[in-house]
N, C-alpha and C positions, 0 to 999 in steps of 0.2 A: 399754653404752648408759645404763644406770641412773645411772652415775656422772655423766655429762653432765647428765642431767636434774636430779639432786641439785645439781650444781655451778650450773646455770642458776637453779635455785630460790633457792640460798643467795646468788648475786649479785643477784637481784632483791630478796630480802629486805634484804640490807645496803644496797642503793640506796634502798629505801623508808624504812628506819630513818635514813639519812643525810638525806634529804629531810625526814622529820618533825623531826629535830634542828634543821634550818634554819628550819622553820616555827615551832618552839617559840621559838628565839632571837628571831625576828622579832616574835612575839607578846609576848614578855617585854619587848622594847624598846618596843613600842607601849603595853603596860600602864604601864611607867615614865613614859612621856611623858604618857599621860593621868592618871596620879596627880599629876604636876606641874601639869598644867592644872587639876585638881580643887582642889589646894592654893591656886594662885593665885586661882581663882574664889571659894574659900572666904574668903580674905583680902579680896578685894573686896567680897564680901557682908557681912563683918564692919565694913569701913570704911563702907560705905553705911548699915548699920544704926546704926552710931555717929553718923553725920550725921543721920539721921532722929531718933534719940533725943535728940540735943542741938540740934535745929533751933530750938527756943525760947531758947536760951541767948543773952543779950544780947552776951556777949563773942564769940561765934562769928558773930553777925550783923555786929559791927563788923569783925572780921577778914575776912569775906566782902566787905563793902562796901569796905574798903581794897583788898584784893587783886584782886578781880574787877572793881570798878566805878571804882577809882581815887579814891574819896570820902576825905574827911578831915573831922575835927571843926572847928568853926569857929575854934578857937584854934591849930590845928596848922599847920605849914608842911611841905610835902612836897618833898624834894630827891631828884632822880633822878640817878643817876650813869650816864654812858654811856662807853662805850669809845672 
C-alpha cells in the first residue's frame, strides 16, 4: 500500500514539474516579446527626441514642408512620377 501512495505522489510531483516547465517556457517567450516591444519603443522615443531636438533646423523644416505639405521653393519645379 505504501508503494502505491509513493508512486502516486511521484506521478503528481512529475506532473507538477512538467506543468511548471511549460509555464516557464511561456513566460520566457512573453519576456522576449516584451523586450522586443521595449526596444522598438526606445527607438521610437529616440526618433521623437531627435525630432524635438532638431525642430528649429531650417533644413528639417524645408524637408517637412516638401514631404508633408507638398510645398516647393519659388524657383523649384516639382515632378511627380506615377505608375
